N, C-alpha and C positions, 0 to 999 in steps of 0.2 A: 734415229731415233723418232718416232713418230709420237703424237699425242693425241688421243681422242678428244673430241670437242667436250667443252664443259656440259655437265649434266643440267638440265632445265629443272630438274628434281632437287629441291633445296635439300632435302635429307640425304640423298645419295651424294650431293656435293660437299655438305658439312660433316657427314658421318660415315660415309662410305669408304671403300679401300683404293678406288680408282683415282690415279693422279690425273686430273684433267685442268692443267692450268688455265685460268682466265687471262688472256692476253687482251690488252688495251686496243682500243681502235687503231693506235699505230703499231701495232703488233708486239707490244713490250709488257713484261711483268717486272716490277719492283723487286729487287733484291737488297735485302739487309745483311751486312757481312759483319761476323764478329769473331774475335779469337776464340779459338776452340778451348783454349786453357783457362782464361781469367773472364771471358765474356765482354771484353772491351769491344764497343762499336767501332770497327774500323773505316766502314765506308758505306754508302748506299749507292746502288747503281742499276741499271736496267738490263734486263736479258730478253732477247728474242727467241724463237722457237730453236733456232741453230745453237745460238749460245748456251741454252738451258740444255739441249740435246748433247751437245760437246761437254758440256760440266758432268753431266750424269754419265756418259760413256768413258771419260779419261779420268775424272776425279780430280781434275784441275779447273779453277774457275775460269770462265769465259763470260764475256759480258758484250753488250751492243753499245758502243759509243754514239751518243747523240750528237756531240759536236763534230765528230769525223765521219759521222754516218757509216761506220764500219764495224765489223766483229774485231774483237781483241782478247787474247789470251792475256790475263793479267799477270804481269812480271816478265813478260817476254822480252822487253827491253832493259829492265832494271835487275832482273834476277830476283825479285821478291814474288815468286810464283805462289800462288795460294792453292793448297793441298786441302781439297775438302774432306772433312770428316762427317758431316752430317748436314742434310738438307730438309728443311721443314717448310710447310706452307701454312698459310693462315686459313681460317675457317671457310672462306668462300673462294680460296685458291686463286687471289689475283695478286700474291705477293709470296715471294720465298725469302727463307732465312738460311743463309749458309754459314756454318761454322767451319772456321779454316786454320790451317796452320801455315803461317808464312815464311818463306825460305829467305834466303839472302841477307839482306839488312834488317829483317824483321820489320819492314816498312811498307806501308800499304798507299800513303798519299804521295802523290805526284811532286809534292814539295819536299819530300824526304823524311817525312814525320811517320811514326808508327801509324797514327789514325788520321783521317781527313777532319775528324771533331777535335781540333786542337785549340779552339777559341770559346769562350762562354759570352753568351749575350747578355748584357746588363741594361736595365733601364734606368734612367735617370731623367732629371728635370729638363736636360737638353736632348732628350731622345735616347734612342737605343744605340750602345756601343759593343765593340768586341773587345774582349781582354783575353790574352793569350795565357795559356794554361802552363807555359813553361817548357814544354816538350820541344826539345830542339831537333833539327834534322838529323837523321842518321846517316844520310849521304848528301853529296852534292848534286841535286837535279841537274845542274848545268852540264855535268861531267856524264850522267845518263841519257839525259835528253838533249843533246847538243842542238838541234834544230826545234827545240821547243817540245812541250809535251802534247 
């Protein structure tokens, strides 16, 4: 699947029917991923042209790993495949929102948790710190990713 270049016409970009994603200078678009049923934010990732095209073609979420510099199908190792139920884009088409149903352990985070957002940031006199929300891992990541994630 190929994408047309983004429109330079603001009205066409914001109000038109053409999906013309605006990839950053490094070729990526931000992807916010939520649970299709309850709306919980599961993760934030990045997609390049190939990842976005594969996601649209297969209905399974694919991403670009900046740390590994590689394309990856979410859940390929863990079995927690993300079946996409809906894709939205923001007003200027430089971010996408995927609503997904997660197979397997219903866990998205490589730590074994349902969501990557399992800690709350709190501010105090001694600076900001992280407080866990009580979500325990749903699987042992060392069993799924023996060589590391």
